[in-house]
C-alpha positions in Angstrom: -13.1 -11.5 53.5 -16.1 -13.6 52.2 -18.7 -11.1 50.0 -22.3 -11.1 51.2 -24.3 -13.6 48.7 -27.9 -12.2 49.5 -30.3 -10.3 52.1 -29.3 -11.5 55.6 -31.5 -13.6 57.5 -32.7 -10.3 59.4 -32.6 -7.0 57.6 -32.1 -4.0 59.3 -35.2 -2.6 59.5 -36.8 -6.0 60.2 -40.2 -4.9 62.6 -40.1 -1.4 61.8 -43.5 0.2 60.4 -43.9 3.3 57.6 -46.9 4.8 56.4 -46.6 6.6 53.5 -49.4 9.5 53.0 -47.3 10.4 49.7 -47.6 11.2 46.2 -45.4 10.8 42.9 -42.1 10.5 43.1 -39.8 11.4 46.5 -41.7 10.2 49.2 -42.3 6.8 47.1 -38.7 6.0 46.3 -37.7 7.0 49.8 -40.3 4.5 51.5 -39.3 2.1 48.8 -35.7 2.2 50.0 -37.4 2.0 53.7 -39.2 -1.1 52.3 -35.5 -3.0 50.6 -34.2 -2.2 54.1 -37.0 -4.4 56.1 -39.6 -2.2 57.1 -43.2 -3.0 56.4 -44.5 -0.4 54.5 -48.1 0.8 54.3 -48.6 3.3 51.4 -52.4 4.9 51.6 -53.6 5.7 48.2 -57.1 7.7 47.0 -59.5 4.9 46.3 -60.2 4.7 42.5 -57.0 7.1 41.2 -54.4 5.9 44.0 -50.9 7.4 43.5 -51.6 9.6 40.1 -48.5 8.0 39.1 -50.0 4.9 38.7 -51.3 6.7 35.3 -48.5 7.8 34.1 -47.2 6.6 30.5 -45.6 4.2 29.3 -48.0 1.3 30.8 -47.3 -1.9 31.5 -50.6 -4.5 31.9 -52.0 -1.8 34.4 -50.0 0.7 35.7 -47.4 2.4 34.9 -43.6 2.1 34.6 -43.1 4.9 36.6 -45.5 3.7 39.6 -43.9 0.0 39.7 -40.0 1.6 39.7 -40.4 3.4 43.0 -43.3 1.5 44.8 -42.0 -2.6 45.6 -42.1 -3.7 49.0 -44.9 -2.1 50.1 -48.8 -2.8 50.8 -51.3 -0.7 49.6 -54.1 0.8 51.6 -57.0 2.7 49.7 -58.5 5.2 52.0 -61.3 8.3 51.8 -59.4 10.7 54.1 -62.2 13.0 53.7 -64.4 11.4 55.4 -64.3 10.6 58.9 -63.9 7.4 59.2 -61.2 7.1 56.4 -59.4 9.4 58.9 -60.2 7.5 61.9 -58.4 4.7 60.2 -55.6 7.0 59.2 -54.7 7.4 63.4 -54.8 3.4 63.9 -52.0 3.6 61.3 -50.6 6.3 62.5 -51.0 5.0 66.1 -48.8 1.6 65.6 -46.2 3.2 63.2 -42.8 3.8 63.9 -42.5 6.2 61.3 -44.5 8.0 58.5 -43.8 10.5 55.8 -46.4 13.2 54.0 -45.7 15.5 51.3 -48.9 17.4 51.3 -49.1 21.1 50.4 -49.0 23.4 53.4 -51.8 23.0 55.7 -53.2 19.6 53.9 -51.8 17.1 56.8 -53.3 19.6 59.2 -57.0 19.8 57.5 -56.7 15.5 57.4 -56.0 15.6 61.2 -52.6 14.2 60.4 -50.0 16.7 60.9 -47.3 16.5 63.3 -48.9 17.4 66.5 -51.8 15.2 65.9 -49.8 12.6 64.9 -47.4 12.8 68.2 -50.4 13.3 70.1 -51.5 9.7 69.1 -47.6 8.4 69.0 -45.0 10.4 71.0 -42.7 8.2 69.7 -43.5 8.5 66.1 -40.9 10.0 63.5 -42.9 12.2 61.2 -41.1 13.3 58.2 -43.0 16.1 56.5 -41.2 16.3 52.7 -41.9 19.6 50.7 -40.4 21.9 48.4 -38.9 25.1 50.4 -39.5 24.1 54.0 -42.6 24.0 56.4 -41.0 27.8 57.2 -39.9 30.5 55.3 -41.5 32.8 52.6 -42.0 29.8 50.2 -43.7 27.3 52.3 -46.6 27.5 50.9 -45.4 26.8 47.6 -45.7 23.5 45.8 -42.7 21.7 44.9 -42.0 20.6 41.5 -38.9 19.5 40.8 -38.1 21.7 37.3 -39.2 24.5 39.8 -36.6 23.2 42.5 -33.7 22.8 40.0 -34.2 26.3 38.2 -34.3 27.6 42.1 -31.0 25.5 43.4 -28.6 27.5 41.1 -28.2 23.7 39.9 -29.6 24.8 35.8 -28.0 28.8 36.3 -24.3 27.0 36.3 -24.6 25.5 32.9 -21.9 26.9 30.7 -22.5 30.3 28.6 -22.7 29.1 25.3 -25.4 25.6 26.0 -28.8 26.1 25.7 -30.4 28.0 28.5 -33.5 26.7 27.4 -32.6 22.8 27.6 -34.8 20.6 30.0 -33.1 19.0 32.6 -32.8 14.7 32.5 -32.4 14.0 35.9 -35.0 14.5 38.4 -32.6 16.2 40.9 -35.0 18.0 43.6 -37.1 14.5 44.0 -34.3 12.1 44.2 -32.1 14.5 46.1 -35.5 14.9 48.5 -36.0 11.5 48.7 -32.6 10.6 49.5 -32.1 13.2 52.6 -35.3 12.0 54.2 -34.6 8.6 54.2 -31.4 9.3 55.8 -33.6 11.5 58.1 -35.9 8.9 58.7 -33.0 6.2 59.5 -31.2 8.6 61.5 -34.0 9.5 63.8 -35.1 5.6 64.5 -31.2 5.0 65.2 -31.8 7.8 67.9 -35.1 6.6 69.5 -33.4 3.6 69.9 -31.6 5.7 72.7 -33.3 8.4 73.8 -36.9 6.7 73.0 -37.8 10.5 71.5 -39.6 10.8 68.4 -38.8 13.5 65.8 -40.2 16.3 63.5 -38.3 15.9 60.1 -39.0 19.2 57.9 -37.3 18.5 54.7 -37.0 20.9 51.6 -36.3 19.7 48.9 -34.5 22.9 47.5 -32.4 22.5 50.5 -31.6 18.8 49.5 -30.5 19.9 45.8 -28.0 22.6 47.3 -26.5 20.0 49.7 -25.7 18.1 46.7 -25.0 20.7 44.6 -21.6 22.5 46.5 -19.4 22.4 43.2 -21.7 24.0 41.1 -22.1 27.2 43.6 -18.4 27.1 43.9 -19.0 30.6 42.0 -21.5 31.6 44.5 -19.2 30.7 47.3 -16.0 32.4 45.6 -18.1 36.0 45.1 -19.4 35.6 49.1 -15.7 35.5 50.0 -14.7 38.5 48.1 -13.3 36.8 45.0 -14.6 38.6 42.0 -15.2 37.2 38.3 -17.1 34.2 37.4 -15.2 31.6 39.4 -17.5 28.6 38.4 -15.7 24.9 38.2 -14.7 24.5 33.9 -15.7 20.6 34.1 -19.4 21.0 32.7 -18.0 21.9 29.2 -14.9 24.3 29.7 -12.5 21.3 30.1 -11.7 20.2 27.1 -10.5 16.7 28.8 -13.8 16.3 30.5 -16.2 16.9 27.9 -18.5 14.9 25.1 -17.5 14.4 21.7 -18.7 12.5 18.8 -17.8 9.5 16.5 -17.2 9.2 13.2 -21.1 7.7 12.9 -22.7 10.5 15.2 -22.7 8.6 18.2 -21.6 10.3 22.0 -18.7 9.6 24.0 -17.5 11.1 27.1 -13.8 11.8 28.0 -12.8 11.9 31.1 -8.9 12.4 30.8 -8.6 14.8 33.3 -5.9 12.6 35.7 -2.3 13.0 34.1 -1.4 9.7 33.7 -4.8 9.1 31.9 -3.7 11.9 29.4 -0.5 11.0 28.9 -2.2 7.3 27.8 -4.3 9.2 25.3 -1.2 11.5 24.0 1.1 8.2 23.4 -2.1 6.4 21.7 -2.6 9.6 19.0 0.8 10.3 18.5 1.1 13.2 20.4 3.5 13.0 22.9 4.2 17.3 22.5 0.7 17.7 24.3 1.7 16.4 27.6 3.3 18.3 29.7 5.5 16.7 32.8 4.9 20.2 35.2 1.2 19.9 34.9 0.3 20.7 38.1 -2.9 19.8 40.6 -4.6 22.5 39.7 -5.1 22.4 36.2 -7.0 19.3 36.5 -10.2 21.4 36.9 -9.3 24.1 34.6 -9.8 25.1 31.0 -6.1 24.5 30.0 -5.7 27.7 29.4 -3.4 28.6 25.8 -3.3 24.6 25.5 -7.3 24.2 25.1 -7.6 24.3 21.7 -4.9 22.0 21.1 -6.7 19.2 23.4 -10.0 19.8 21.7 -8.9 19.5 18.6 -6.4 16.3 19.2 -9.3 14.6 21.3 -12.0 15.4 18.5 -9.5 14.4 15.6 -9.4 11.1 17.0 -12.8 10.7 18.2 -13.9 11.3 14.5 -11.8 9.4 12.6 -13.8 5.7 13.6 -17.3 4.5 14.0 -18.4 4.2 17.6 -18.1 0.7 18.2 -14.7 0.9 16.9 -13.6 3.7 18.7 -14.8 2.2 22.6 -13.3 -1.3 21.2 -9.8 0.4 20.7 -10.3 2.4 24.2 -11.1 -0.3 25.9 -7.7 -2.3 24.8 -5.6 0.8 25.6 -7.2 1.4 29.0 -8.1 4.9 28.0 -10.6 7.1 29.9 -13.6 7.5 27.4 -16.9 5.6 27.4 -19.6 5.3 25.5 -23.2 7.6 26.0 -25.6 5.1 26.2 -29.3 4.7 25.7 -32.2 3.4 28.6 -31.9 0.1 26.4 -28.3 -0.2 26.3 -27.6 0.5 29.7 -30.3 -2.0 31.1 -28.7 -5.1 29.0 -24.6 -3.9 29.5 -22.3 -5.8 30.5 -21.4 -4.1 33.6 -24.9 -4.4 34.4 -26.2 -7.6 33.9 -22.6 -9.3 35.5 -23.3 -7.7 39.0 -26.9 -8.2 38.9 -27.8 -4.6 39.0 -31.4 -5.4 37.0 -33.5 -8.3 37.6 -36.3 -9.5 36.6 -39.7 -10.9 39.1 -43.2 -12.2 37.6 -45.4 -9.7 39.0 -49.2 -11.0 39.7 -50.5 -7.8 37.8 -47.9 -6.7 34.9 -46.6 -10.3 34.3 -42.8 -10.3 34.1 -40.9 -7.0 34.3 -37.5 -5.7 35.0 -36.4 -3.6 37.9 -33.3 -2.1 39.0 -31.5 -3.6 42.1 -31.0 -1.8 45.0 -27.3 -0.9 45.4 -27.3 -2.2 48.9 -27.9 -5.6 47.8 -24.5 -7.1 47.5 -24.1 -6.4 51.1 -26.8 -8.2 52.1 -28.5 -5.4 53.9 -31.3 -4.7 51.0 -34.1 -7.7 49.9 -35.8 -6.0 46.4 -37.9 -9.4 46.5 -40.1 -9.3 49.7 -43.3 -7.7 47.8 -44.2 -6.7 43.9 -45.7 -3.8 43.2 -49.3 -3.6 45.1 -52.4 -3.4 43.1 -54.7 -0.2 44.5 -56.1 -1.2 48.0 -55.0 -5.0 47.8 -54.2 -5.2 51.5 -56.8 -3.3 52.3 -58.6 -6.1 54.3 -55.0 -7.7 55.9 -53.9 -4.2 56.9 -57.8 -3.2 58.5 -58.1 -6.7 60.3 -54.3 -6.0 62.0 -55.7 -2.4 63.1 -58.5 -4.5 64.7 -61.4 -4.0 62.7 -63.5 -7.0 62.4 -65.4 -8.5 59.8 -68.6 -6.4 60.3 -66.4 -3.3 60.0 -64.2 -3.9 57.3 -67.6 -4.8 55.2 -69.2 -1.8 56.5 -66.0 0.6 55.4 -65.9 -1.2 51.5 -69.5 -0.8 51.1 -69.3 2.8 51.8 -66.3 3.5 49.9 -64.4 4.5 52.6 -61.5 1.7 52.7 
């Protein structure tokens, strides 16, 4: 079968309009994905300030790298929704939309007259996604959903090994990205159902529940305890298994060891001249265990080998022998690594505001389902005039809104 070479003539969401009333990461990543899939995404921002993520350092010439990484394939409208005229523009946008997403604090959308009740009255078939930390019902509905708090609450950080620094900050925004991913899936699913039924949908999406749905292995001890099994039954793949661990090379660089499978472990034992460490009777249940009385011997054999040579020499030898130990790469290294370069997973665009900038390609691009290059990241309010015209505002009305600082 011939591989797809680029985006299809018609992208999956061609003709779909999505309105984004959100700030920072989750809503922006979700709508960027929808934009890559072909949707016409209109991002509504506050005048002058815009999405706060525009200002997070490090910056390009104008806006932040953060903002540029999650806002391509959109149009930007700056709109003062604290004023009646601004809310009227927002209502026109909603009236002509297929979907919208908002991440206001509890009561914020209602105060601006764009909550689901108001939006569905304007547009009964709209797919409305409300993305919040803990959902729009329940005892924490009014609590702000910052990523760190979500991870703390989810059990994700609580599953760390006992000897690991309990105050170490996470390096991945799991709450934001899990929430964004589930929002994308929810909107796509509701749009698909609408094709058959014509019905809109209210998606009450909790970031906490999204993280939990993707962290079931981390929650294994809790599941075991709920089933009546005693003790700490956490799977030992986060620091308890010597064959699934991080080690330092001779020069201090770090490598990841993933010698879980029996065949991979045998190749390693043969390479280091320790065939005695290989147990041909190893059972499938041993794969994710701490290997009991063998753990210290396994750990010493791996550590002795990894520390026997500098990082670069180690990686070359491992590649030559097909050993499942990989380098821990820096952000600079992964962006130029052959595995990324050869698949085109990073590309450059000539942005009218920022110059030549790098973007991470959508992982669906090889299938022809997405096009990451349809629109550059928009400047704040860059599309006000065009969008207002589409909404039926004539030149005089547009001029008045502009003069009054509304749009």
